[in-house]
LONU-970766 format. One line per 5 residues: number of its first residue (from 1); their letters; for each residue x, y, z of C-alpha. Coordinates in Angstrom, 2 decimals, decimal comma. Layout:
<recs>
NUM	A	X Y Z  ...
</recs>
This chain:
<recs>
1	MSGNS	27,50 4,36 211,38  30,38 3,14 209,26  33,87 4,48 210,07  35,78 6,42 207,44  33,26 6,07 204,62
6	EGLIG	30,53 7,88 206,53  28,76 10,63 204,59  30,38 10,02 201,22  27,12 9,73 199,29  24,50 12,40 198,68
11	VIGGS	21,12 11,77 197,06  19,23 14,66 195,48  15,62 14,02 194,58  12,03 14,10 195,76  10,95 13,88 199,38
16	GLYQI	9,31 10,47 198,97  12,69 8,89 198,32  13,61 9,22 201,98  10,70 7,21 203,31  12,56 3,96 202,73
21	DSVKV	11,91 0,91 204,88  14,66 0,19 207,42  16,35 3,55 206,84  16,70 5,61 210,01  16,89 9,42 210,00
26	CAEHS	19,76 10,30 212,35  20,02 14,07 211,96  18,97 17,08 209,92  21,66 19,58 208,98  21,05 23,28 208,34
31	IETPF	24,03 24,35 206,25  24,78 27,93 205,29  26,93 28,56 202,22  28,44 31,60 200,47  25,57 31,19 197,99
36	GSPSD	22,70 31,18 200,47  20,67 28,32 201,90  20,05 24,92 200,26  16,56 23,86 199,26  15,97 22,36 202,70
41	KIIEA	17,69 20,79 205,67  19,96 17,95 204,59  18,84 14,62 206,04  21,50 12,28 207,39  20,19 8,73 207,30
46	EMENG	21,51 5,36 208,41  20,95 2,36 206,15  20,09 -1,04 207,59  23,72 -2,24 207,49  24,96 0,79 209,47
51	TSAYF	26,28 2,83 206,56  25,05 6,39 206,12  24,19 8,86 203,40  22,84 12,38 202,98  19,50 13,17 201,32
56	LPRHG	18,43 16,56 199,98  14,94 17,35 198,62  15,76 19,33 195,48  12,53 21,37 195,47  12,19 21,57 199,24
61	RDHRF	10,30 19,08 201,38  6,97 20,72 200,57  7,92 21,17 196,88  8,02 24,96 196,95  10,79 25,76 194,44
66	LPSEV	10,34 25,80 190,67  13,23 24,23 188,73  14,61 27,71 187,97  14,26 28,76 191,63  16,28 25,88 193,07
71	NYRAN	19,51 27,17 194,62  21,72 24,63 192,87  24,96 26,25 194,02  23,95 26,14 197,69  22,74 22,53 197,35
76	IFALK	25,99 21,24 195,86  28,23 23,37 198,08  26,42 22,26 201,24  26,82 18,60 200,32  30,51 19,11 199,56
81	KLGVK	30,92 20,90 202,90  29,50 17,80 204,60  32,11 15,62 202,89  30,00 14,12 200,11  32,05 12,68 197,23
86	YIISV	29,33 10,96 195,17  25,99 12,45 194,16  23,13 10,30 192,90  20,44 12,44 191,30  16,94 10,99 191,06
91	SAVGS	14,72 12,81 188,58  11,33 12,37 186,90  11,59 12,82 183,13  9,65 12,61 179,89  10,71 10,16 177,19
96	LTDEC	11,68 11,30 173,69  11,87 7,82 172,20  9,69 4,73 171,78  12,53 2,77 173,31  11,82 4,22 176,77
101	PPGTF	8,12 3,99 177,66  6,71 5,20 180,98  8,09 3,14 183,86  11,53 2,80 182,25  14,60 3,97 184,15
106	VLPDQ	17,25 5,73 182,06  20,86 6,19 183,14  21,97 9,08 180,90  25,65 9,44 180,18  25,37 12,92 178,62
111	LIDWT	23,53 16,18 179,21  22,27 18,89 176,86  21,74 22,33 178,38  18,64 24,01 176,87  17,99 26,36 179,80
116	KGKRE	17,76 30,09 179,14  20,31 31,76 181,39  18,14 32,32 184,46  20,14 29,92 186,65  23,37 30,63 188,48
121	RTFFG	25,57 27,93 186,98  29,07 28,41 188,40  30,76 28,86 191,75  33,35 31,09 190,16  33,48 34,78 189,27
126	NGVVA	33,83 37,81 191,56  37,62 37,67 191,43  38,10 33,94 190,81  38,45 32,68 187,23  38,13 28,95 186,57
131	HVSTA	37,31 26,75 183,58  36,35 23,20 184,52  35,72 20,57 181,85  32,17 19,24 181,60  32,89 16,97 178,63
136	YPIEP	31,65 14,09 180,76  29,19 15,63 183,24  28,05 12,15 184,26  30,95 10,41 186,00  31,61 7,20 184,01
141	GLHKF	32,51 5,03 186,99  29,42 6,00 188,99  27,28 5,55 185,87  28,69 2,05 185,35  28,08 1,24 189,02
146	LNSCS	24,39 2,26 188,85  23,99 0,24 185,67  25,41 -2,86 187,40  23,11 -2,37 190,39  20,08 -2,00 188,09
151	QELKI	21,03 -5,19 186,25  21,49 -7,11 189,50  18,05 -5,99 190,70  16,52 -6,73 187,26  15,18 -3,18 186,95
156	SHKKN	13,98 -2,30 183,44  16,39 0,41 182,33  18,33 1,92 179,46  22,06 2,11 180,09  22,95 5,25 178,09
161	GSYIC	21,32 8,33 176,59  21,24 12,10 176,64  19,16 14,12 179,11  18,09 17,50 177,72  17,38 20,07 180,42
166	IEGPQ	14,83 22,78 179,63  14,01 25,87 181,68  10,41 25,08 182,61  8,17 25,28 184,49  6,02 24,80 181,40
171	FSSRA	6,38 21,55 179,49  7,42 21,56 175,83  5,32 22,54 172,86  4,89 19,80 170,26  7,30 21,60 167,91
176	ESEIY	9,91 21,91 170,67  9,55 18,25 171,55  10,24 17,30 167,92  13,33 19,56 167,89  14,70 17,83 170,99
181	RSFGA	14,09 14,45 169,36  16,04 15,63 166,31  19,00 16,30 168,64  19,02 12,63 169,57  18,01 13,37 173,17
186	TVIGM	16,59 10,39 175,05  14,79 12,05 177,95  13,75 15,56 178,93  13,80 17,15 182,37  14,21 20,49 184,13
191	TNVPE	16,76 20,02 186,92  20,04 18,26 186,09  21,64 21,43 184,69  23,45 23,22 186,27  23,38 20,64 189,07
196	AYLAK	25,75 18,22 187,31  28,09 20,98 186,10  28,38 22,40 189,61  29,23 18,94 190,91  32,10 18,88 188,40
201	EAGMA	33,29 22,26 189,68  33,16 20,86 193,21  35,19 17,77 192,27  32,32 15,34 192,93  31,17 12,28 191,01
206	YATIA	27,62 12,79 189,71  25,19 10,40 188,01  21,45 10,43 187,34  18,65 7,93 187,72  16,04 9,32 185,32
211	MVTDF	12,55 7,86 185,84  10,25 8,09 182,81  6,68 9,18 183,59  5,33 9,97 180,10  6,19 10,52 176,40
216	DCWKE	6,49 14,30 176,68  4,08 15,59 173,99  5,57 14,29 170,71  3,56 11,06 170,82  -0,21 11,03 170,35
221	IHCSV	-0,93 9,26 173,62  -3,11 10,99 176,16  -2,21 10,41 179,80  -4,37 11,64 182,65  -2,80 13,22 185,71
226	DEIMK	-3,93 10,19 187,72  -2,09 7,83 185,34  1,10 9,88 185,50  0,92 10,03 189,30  0,55 6,24 189,45
231	VMKDN	3,65 5,80 187,27  5,53 8,25 189,50  4,51 6,30 192,60  5,63 3,00 191,08  8,89 4,58 189,88
236	NQIAQ	9,52 5,97 193,34  9,21 2,55 194,93  11,69 1,08 192,44  14,10 3,97 193,02  13,92 3,37 196,76
241	RLLKY	14,82 -0,27 196,21  17,74 0,71 193,97  19,10 3,26 196,46  18,72 0,89 199,38  20,81 -1,63 197,46
246	AIPKL	23,34 0,73 195,86  24,31 3,03 198,75  25,78 0,41 201,10  27,50 -1,29 198,18  29,14 1,95 197,03
251	IESPI	30,27 2,79 200,56  31,80 -0,66 200,97  33,54 -0,54 197,56  34,02 3,12 196,54  34,70 3,82 192,87
256	QFHSE	37,78 5,77 191,93  37,44 8,92 189,82  39,65 11,81 188,80  38,67 15,28 189,97  39,47 17,98 187,41
261	NEVGI	38,37 21,06 189,30  41,60 22,26 190,92  43,56 22,38 187,65  40,84 24,60 186,15  41,38 27,45 188,61
266	MTPRE	43,36 30,20 186,86  43,51 32,90 189,54  46,51 32,63 191,92  45,47 31,98 195,53  47,39 35,03 196,76
271	RMSDA	45,21 37,24 194,55  41,96 35,91 196,00  39,99 37,48 198,85  39,84 35,55 202,12  36,21 34,61 201,40
276	AKEMV	37,15 33,33 197,93  40,01 31,27 199,37  37,65 29,66 201,87  35,17 28,86 199,11  37,85 27,35 196,87
281	EVLIR	39,28 25,27 199,73  35,89 23,62 200,24  35,55 22,90 196,51  38,97 21,31 196,06  39,32 19,33 199,28
</recs>
């Protein structure tokens, strides 16, 4: 494993992403948090050049959690507790534009929250008041880095765009899909909010690799389940190649970013409970 940079990167995505050639699983971590348990054990893996990263199956290894059931707070907190500074989210999405057909990778630089209030979306409350900016939920430096890696690997991708996050688990109606297109959204998914916003509260750099599987339902193109599954399989293989390339490179040359979370905490430390102080210390370290 690589000295001081060990464990800086966390990948949140589907289980298949961890079955990467020449990547060795070193350990599995069961992490308890003030917010309960993460979706699954966190996998610590060694890349072929000796660097390491953490991998977390967002929906559980056997895909048992709906998007609204994912314990996003526990997932992000557990990764922060392990020392992760950079989070790469890998997500399957629908396309809301002709510009991004199935098989395209999109690197969104903005998020639109269209969830319906069912998800716990902040670490704060219960005696701790904080307001952390999410003006740029996707960290610009990490976004630029993933774009450069995609270009170097000649992966078909769109550099920018907005990811609209809906509640799910149902997909959109045709009318809803047209509304989202009118917002200027590029892709649609169900998981990146509040995940990205919590990463901001935890002082972590977050960026998304959004893999297009279909045209949502706004376009009159019928896709069978078999066709969508084939696109997902192909996308997964490309994502594995991108991660295998990007993770060692990021560890060797970390990007610099400014964490805004500590300045957003309004409650004086001396007024916090011991449990709240411990929680805050993890978030701001």
